N, C-alpha and C positions, 0 to 999 in steps of 0.2 A: 791748502790742505796740510795737516800736521800728522806726524807719526804718534801712535799710542803704543806703549809697550804691552804686548800680550804676555801673560804670566802662567799659562797652563802648565808648561814644563818646569816651572819652579816647584810644583807640588806633585806631579805625577808623570808617568809615561804618556805620551800624547802623539797623535798624528796617524797617518794611514799605515805606517810601519811600526807604530808604538815606539817612537824614538825615546830614548832613555831620559829620565828626569835629570835636569841639569845638576851637576855636582857642586859641592860647596866651594871648591877651589875655582871652578869656572864661574860660579855665581858672583864671587867677589870681583872678578875681572869685568863682568857685565855691569855690576853695580857702579864701578868707577867710570866705565865708558858712558853709561847713561847719565850719571850726575854731571859729567863734563860736556854733555850735549844739550841740544835745545828741546829734548823730549820732556814734557811736563805732565804727561798723563800715563797712568798704568791701569790696565784692565784685568780684573780677576773675577773669581766666582766662588761661592761656597762649595761648588762641586769639583773644584780644581785641587783635590787632595789637600795638602798642607800649604798651599800657595799663600793664603792670607797670613799664616803664621810666619812663613819665610820672609815675606815682605815686611811684616811688623818687626822682625828681628834685624832689619837692615835699614840703611839710609834711604832706600827707595820709598819708605813711608812718607818722605817729604814731598813726593809727587802728588798730584791730584788723583785720588783713587776712585775707581768705579768698580763696584762689585755687583753680583747677580744673585738673586734668591728665587727659590721655587717652593710653593706650598707643598707640605708633606701629604702623602696619600692616606690620610687618617680622617675619619669622620667625627671623632670624639675630642678633637683638640679645640682649645680656645684660640681663635684667630688673633684676637687682640693680644693675648699673652705671647703667642708664637711670633708675630711680626716684630714686636718690641724686643723680644729675646734674641731673635735671629739677627737683627740689625746691630744690636748692642754687642752681640757675640763677635760679629765682624769687626766692630770698632775696637773691641778689646784685643782681638788677635792681631789687628793691624797697628795697634798702639797709637791711635789717632783720636782726636776729639770729635771729628765729624767726617763725613764722606762726601766727596764731590757728587757722586751719583750712585743710586741703587736702581738696577734694572730688573724688571720682572722677566724671569728666565723662560717662562712658558705662557704664551698668550691665553691659553685655555683657562689658566687660573683666574683670569678676569671675567670669563664668560660663565663660570660656575656660580652656584648659589651664594658663595662667599666672596665673589669677585668685587662687588661694590664696597663691601666692608674692608677688604684687603687694600683696595685703592685708597679709601678714606683714611685708613691707619697710616699708610705711607705718607699721605699728604699731611697728616698731623705731625709726623716726625720732621717733615720739611718745614712746617711752621715753627717748630721748636729749634730749627737750624741745626738739627743732627744730620740731616740730608740736605744737600744743596739742590740737587735735581733728581727727578724720578723719570725713569724711562723704561724701555722694553727692548728685549733682544728677540728678533724674529728669524725664522728660517725661510719664510715664503711671503712675498708681498701681499698675498691674500689675507694673511693674518692681521697685518696692521690696518688694512682697509676696514676690517670688522671693528677694530679697537677705536679708530678715529670717529666712528659713529657716536661714541659717547664720552671719549676722553682724548685730550690733546697732550701727549707726553712731552717732556722736555728733551728727551733723547730717544732716538731710534737707531738700533744697530742691526745690520743685516749682512748676509754673505754676498760677495760680489767678486767675480774673477773672470778671466778670459773665457772659461767654459760656461760659467753661470751668469747669464745676462738678464735674469728675470726682473731684477730691479729696474733695469733700463726699459725693458719692454712694457712694464707696468706704468711707466711715467710717474712712479711714486716719488722720485727724487724732487720733481717739480712741485708736487703737492706738499711735501715736507718742508721745502724751502719757503713756500707761501705761508705756512703755519709758523715759520721761524723756529723750527725744531732742529736741534743739533743732530747732524747726520754722521754716523760712524759706519764705515765699511769694514768688513773682516773677511777672513778666508781668502786672501789674495793669492795664496799658493795652493788652495784646496787641500789644506792640512798637509802640505808638502808634496802631494802627488804630482803637481805641475813642475816642480823643480828637481825632484830626486829621480833616481833610477826606478821607474815604475814597474820594471819587470818583476820585482819581488812581490808586487801587489797582484792579486789574482784577477787581473782584467782579462776578459775574453777578447776575441778578435773584434767584436762589436765596438769596443772602445779603443783598441790599439790604433786604429787609423786616425782618430782624433789627436792622440798624443804624437803620432808620427807627423801629422800635418803641422802641428804647433812646433815640434822640435826642428823640422825641416825649415820652416820659415825663419826661426831664430838662427839656424846655421847659415843659411844663404845670405842673411842680412847682417851677420856678424854681431848679433845681439844675444846676450846671455838670457837664460830663462828667467832669472831674477829681474833683470832689467825689463824684460817684456811684461812680466806680471805686475811690477810696480808702476811702470809708466803707463800701462793700460788704464789703471785706476786713476793715476795722477791727472790724466787728461780731462777728467770729469770734475770741473772746478766747483760744482755745487756741493760736492762732498766735503765736509769739514775735517774729518779725521779718518785715519786708516790704522786699524789695529793689526799689528804684525806679530806673528809667532816666529820662533827661531829655535835652532837646535843647540847652539853654542855661541861663544864669544865671537868667533870669526864670522859666523853666519850673520849675527846681528850687525857687526861692523860693516860687512858688505852691504846689507840692506840699507843702513844709514848712509853710506857713501853713494849708493845708487840713487837713493831718494833725493840727494842734493844735486844730482846731475841736471843739466838742461833737458827740458821735456823732449822725449822721443815719441813720435806719433806711432801708435800700435793699432793696426787695423782690427776692426770688430768682425772677424770672420771665422772664429773658432768656437762659437757658442753652440750649446746643445740644450735641448729641453728634457733630456733623459734624466729623470729624477733619481734613478738608481745610481747614477754617477755623480751628479752635482750635490746630492744631499748625503754627507758622510754618515749620517745616522743609519743609512740603509746598507752600508758596506758590509756589516757583519751579519746581515740577515741571509738566510739560505734562499737566495734568489737565483733563478735560472737566467743568467745574463746571456 
């Protein structure tokens, strides 16, 4: 398993507590750290604010770049023109000649009436060697099961962490491996909620006991929460890459150092199926937790 640099906070405030976008001074330190490391991949998206532009104006553009795109909610657009324009816009912002990967950011885009054309156009860009690999970013294993009925992507990216074990329970990792698909896990820290002081996040008592159980286990075993989160994923050897987000230089440096450590076995006993907790898209909704 190898680390992939997450870049959301290069271009916007991000995470459960809306951690501030990384400053230019901090970014330069991160840039130097990454270029002197074994990290060879960076993950970004059109929706990550000015992240692509920031990467393009830095030496991080030397890394293998994976970006994500989503069809606009417009009925009168030319899909052909839009796909070409969107990918070329990313290439121009990133100041590269080609992309390692383009991920479909919403699986529903492939199920709509323009889905097959969308896929065909991306495959055409792959044949022209503008894109090396085409993949999909999912939020729920059920999504990729629908997609695999008619398309085998080169890359699949999914959320996976100590609380969110849906990918394990679905046995999907085994299926993806059989198809020789590159497997990328993300959200190791549940957008920071697993490693930060979650008291500032409006969790109700229903969730407090889960965090307390995890925190207590880390404390009595003398393991940091970052160690627990990273080593939990590292022990699943079939996963090829782990995309990690971070708040600053020191945070990334700690992640990299922990990732190099000898494997620590982390028990799988903290998981929950409560979608209102494990899917960050629901955090801002007015739900009665």
